[in-house]
N, C-alpha and C positions, 0 to 999 in steps of 0.2 A: 420260286416256290419249289420245294423238293418233291421229286416223283415218289409216289408210294412204293415201297419194296414189294408189295404183293401184286402190282400191276403186271409184271412180266410172267409171273407164275399163273395168274388168272388167264391171261391171253393164251398161254400154252395149253392149259387144260380145256378151255373152251374150244380151242381149235381141234384138239384130239376128239372131244365129244361130238363136234360137228361132223368130223370125217367119219366116225364110226356110226353115229346114230342119227345124223341129220340135224336139222334146225331144232326140232323138238327136244332132242337129247342135250343140246348145248344150252338151252334156256335155264334149267335148274342150276348148272354150274355158273352161269353168268349172274343169276340172282344171288347165289351163295357168295361169290367173290365180291359182288357189289356191296352186300351187307358187311362182309368182313372188312372191305376197304374203307367203308364209311366209319365203322367202329374204330379202326386203327387211325384213320385221319382225324376223327374227333378227339381221340386221346392225344395225338400229336399236337393238334391245335390248342388243346387245353394246356399242355405242357409249355407251348410257346407263349401263350397268354400269361401263364403263371411266371415264366421267366421274365417277360417284359414288365409284368406287374412288379416283380421283385426288383428289377433294375430301376423302375420308377420310384419304388418305395425307398430303395437305397439312395437314389439321387435326391429325393425329398428330404431324407434324414441328413444327408451331407449338406444340402442347401440350408436346412434349418440350423445346423451346427455353425455354418459360416455366418449366418445372420445373427445368431446368438453371440458369436465371437466379436462381430463388428459392433453390436449393441454394447457389449461389455467394454470394448476399447473406447467407444464414444463416451460412455458413462465415466470411465476412468479419466479421460481427457477433460471432461466437464468438471470433475471433482478437483483435479490438479489446478485447473484454471481458476476455480473458486477459491482454492487455498492461496494461490498467487495474488488474487484480487484482494483477499482479506489482509494478507501480509502487507501488500502495498498500501492499503488504507491505514493499517496500523502504523506503518513507518512514516506516512505522510504527515508533516508538521501541521499543527493546527493553524488555521488562518488567523492572522493578527486581528485583534479587536479594532474596530473603527474608532478613531480618536480625533474628532473634529477640532478639539481644543489644541491639539498639537499643530494642526494646520493654521489655526487662527493665531497661535503664538508665533509661528514662523512669519506670517503675514505682518504682524505688528513689529516683529524684530526687523524686517526689511524696511519698514516705514520709520525706523529709529524710535519706535515707542517701546523702549526697553522695559519700563515698569509694567506696561500692559502685557508685554510678552512674558515677563516673569510670572504674572498672575495666571495667565492661560497655561503656561508650562507647568506650574505647580498644580493646577486643577487637572491637567492632563495626566500627571503622575498618579492621581487617584484611580484613573482608568487603566493605565499601563505603568505600574511602578518600576518595572525593570527595563524600560525602554532606554537604550543607550543614547540614542539621538536626543531625547528630551533632556537627559542629564547633561550632555555636552552643551546643548543650546542654553540651558539654564546657567551653566558655568560661564559661558560667553556673555550672557546678558548681565549676570552679576558682576563680571569683570568690567564691563562697560559702565556699570553704575558704581564702580569702585567699592563693591562689597567683597573683599578678598576672602573672608572666611567662608561665605556661602559659595563663592566660586570654586575654591579649593575642594570644598565638600562634594559638590556635584561632579567635578572633574574626577575626583577620587572614585566616586561611585561608578562613573562611566567606565573607567579603566577596570574596576573590579568586575563589572558585568561583561567585559570582553573588548573594550575599545582598544585598538592596536595602532592606530595612525598617530604615532608619537611625533612625527614630523609636523603634523597639523598643530599639535599642542605648542611646539616651539616656533611656529611661524604664523599662526592665525592672528590676524590683526585684532580681533575682538579680545584675545587673551594677552594683549600687550601689557595691560596694567598688571595682570597677575604675574607676568614674567619679571617685572621689576621689583617684586616683593622679596624681602630678604629670605623668606621661607622657601622660595621657589627652587633654589639649588638643592636643598635637602629633599624637597618633594621630587625633583627630577632624579636625583641619585637613588631614591628609594623606589624607582620604577614608576614614577608619577602616582605614588600612593602616599597618603598621610601616614605618619608613624603613629604607633600606639601612644595614647596619652596626649594626642594633639589637642583634644578638647580642653584638657586640663591646662595646657600651656596657653591656650587662647583665652582662658577664663580664670586667671589667677586669683580673682577676688571671690570665687565661689567657695562655700564651705566644703570640707573634706568629704562628708557623707554625700552631698549632692554631686560632687565631682565623681565619686565612685559610681554612683548610679548612672551618670551620663556616660562614663567610660564603658560601663557594662552594656548600656544600650548601643553604643557605637560598635562594640565587639560583636553583639548579636546581629547588628546590621551587616557588618563585614563578613560574617559567616553565613549570611543568607537566611538567618532565622527570622529576622524582621525585614519587611519591605521598607523602602524609603518612606512611603506614606505612614506606615506604622511607627517607624523611627521618629518622624517629625511629630506625630501625634503624642507619643510618649514623652518626647523631649519637651514639647510645649507644656504638658501637664506638670513636669518636674520644675520647669522654669517659672511657671505661673503659680 
């Protein structure tokens, strides 16, 4: 604690008054300097308290600013995380629809019930018309039942949808019947795709108007405008 600047002066004057006038003369000086010292000390204490208060206030403001900055940073981090989460959700592919008929078709296929497998696979296409595996399995089943036209059609559709395992086409036992057909070489040379007008060639006895409509349906199917199920439905209407 700092010593009051008036203390030395007060002691000097009280000492002089005591020497000259005795104890009674020194008392008024002592009272005066005591009051003066109290006033000055009080003012000094107030200034110190104000300074401490000012420092505390400044510290409080600084802490409040830091807390506000931290809160803004956390809010920004949460916002960015929410954006990333939404983008991830948008990019995530939709879960494939459950298709029990596909599984039952595979089970029948493995049990050599090819007609039953074909029926289940055809029904499975009404649920998942663009399922590559179903089309490939249908092609295999039709090949085993020696229905080359249906086998070519579904193999063509599988390749159109993205089937790329061409070695499997040239080596799979179930497609052996298809590979011995005279059309297979042209089919292979065309990237395992049916050429335009294939329906016309396979149905020479149909009238020209019906052939034109069938070829138009096939073109719509190959361009993805019609699903396989829609194509089969419209084709059945035309043929019936």
